[in-house]
C-alpha angles and dihedrals in degrees: 000000000000120000118237089254092054093046091048092052091048093052093046090051091049090053093050102257111146115233091238088067093064106022130075097008130132097246112080115208116211125197110224088214095075104355092241125136112258100175146004111219125199112244121231117229125225088252091054089048090054091051091050090050091050090050090049090050091053090046090052091055089060099035093055089064092059111096112256095242088055089051087051089057090063091053090048089054090049088054089053091052090050091050091052092047099037096114095047097043091044090052090050090052088054093050097044102036100026097238119153115257097260091050092049090052090043091056091055090046087055088056091050091049095052090049089054090048094048094046090056091043090058088078094046106056088130133174128197133258104224128205111249129204092217121087119240091016133114125204124194143149127239130193124221135185113274107207139250113003114211116206124195111183136187133232098249095068099022097174111010095068090051089054093050088059103032097049092053094040093053096049089046089058100257132128122230136227115185129200105187125195112283086231093062111031097134096067088050091054090049092050092049089051090054091049089051089054089053091047090052090054091045088057109201110047114136120257114260094031091133131018137177119211114192118196146081139301096305091066091057090045090054091052092048093048099046116105087205089069108071094175131040121184108197127184120191144076127344087245089059091048090052088061099039099044099057093043092054091044090051090065094034093247123149122255131201103191121188104181139149127350131196098179126191138195121207114212110200129201091255095051122129096243095199091056091041093053092054092046093051094047096057096038095049102036105027114110085013088285091299100125121105084229095049115134108254104161127046116194110193129186114246093240095058101029094093091048097048104038098059090052091047091051090055090054092048091050095048106036111120112250116187151083106000091216090068114094095226095052117109100171120044131185131304112252094250146333093278089065090052092048091050090051092049091049091054091047090050091052092047092050090051089055091055101265124157110229129203115188126342096133127128114266121217113226105186095204092050105040096162096045117105105238122169136176111244112257127229110195121192108208130194092210142357101273128185087264090059091048091055118082114241110192098220140079094290121135123186116206122203135173126235134188104207138005095258089058091047093053091048091053091043094055096039096094131087094242128075112183116116136000142167144190128208110208143127091208112101092205092055092048093049093046090052091052094044130094090268093049132067114001093204131112089237122044121174137184121217093351129083124257093252129081107046121189121235094241094077130063109265122212145075150236138251112018090356084080107243094256126141129204139172120022143009111049096329088121088081090072089064095053139056120238125224123191110213129196119191123194111203096170134082098245130074108220112178126222121259090024094282114168119210111159115173098168 
């Protein structure tokens, strides 16, 4: 049987990544499955990053001249390469990020879906024709490519978030420079190799159109500081966003920030508890609680709390935690020991405040002794303490009671983050109130489905300390382009707007 390192090397070779890109470098790559090293990636320097940005800038100057539907053809070809390599790339996501098999494959499917979306979008980069008050004039808006798009991604979605940005950026006429998480550089190298295959089939894309820069904080800092990068999309912690946002603002660059989430589900008295139970289980435990949209707070009506919580405890006690490569596993490993320590700190604080805790203990997986496996924790809180209001990136769910929907919405919104939310109810009035201006204050608000697992067709992102950024579908493409308002006079007079008179003859 192959070791994980051997299987990783085999997949990377299949996908066209040269061995020099993942052997002999200074950045060790650990699989969370067993903790062993599966690659050693060369680290880019700040000087190399600057050269890649300059090359991307020159590529942008050529790529912007290519008609948008032709640019869409490149993204369509990328989607084909991803389809052909779905099994291998999905497996690589599992081995590098620790996701269960279906989630690794699902991440690649998300990449395929955004490529399909973006290819169609390439024929729909439409501006408006605007009514003008002046006779024999036409006013309209046009959209133009913006420039180099910098992408800083996180370990938990090591390739999908890149695709949300890159697919749109490329069809919009931009080039791309990507700084992946130092915890998941191998999937980035594999994705770049697939894009290079698509570029070779496309035939005439400029050199430097896409680059991957593996390394540490200084690579991201170079992207953020460069005046040749007018847009940076950064996914990570709120602390990271607090550094990136002001620096981009200081040079008037655009920021798409996808930061912390502390997502809640409201369970009303009328909720279908069977459906609710399934929705909670995936949202709270999927990806071992390491999604920015993971369910972290459960607000349950007094009259159903004692019906739902015992059933939920049974699920938490019985869910299969183990090697994510096994078909019956639902909860894989945490990314590293720091994640476990953070979870235990939060559990300790909750216990000190009088919470009742189910789960949260380390799980021994004999075949993976150095992996960090933990049973998901269900924590019954008496009130929403500062610990509850802080995001802990692990499978940790706080449960609280509420008496009426107004109280639930107050509790729901009383956290610094504002990413995803949901309500479980069969009452139309409750659903509509939750979705209204006086309801959830999050960028994503769902009814009878958990907060986790968004589709690419909608705009993804949140408010408050989540950063305000939007990625993926809807009209997000506008963030990757610059708008120009055009007025055309096709008459022989020169009437001025607002009735201004200025005769010099």
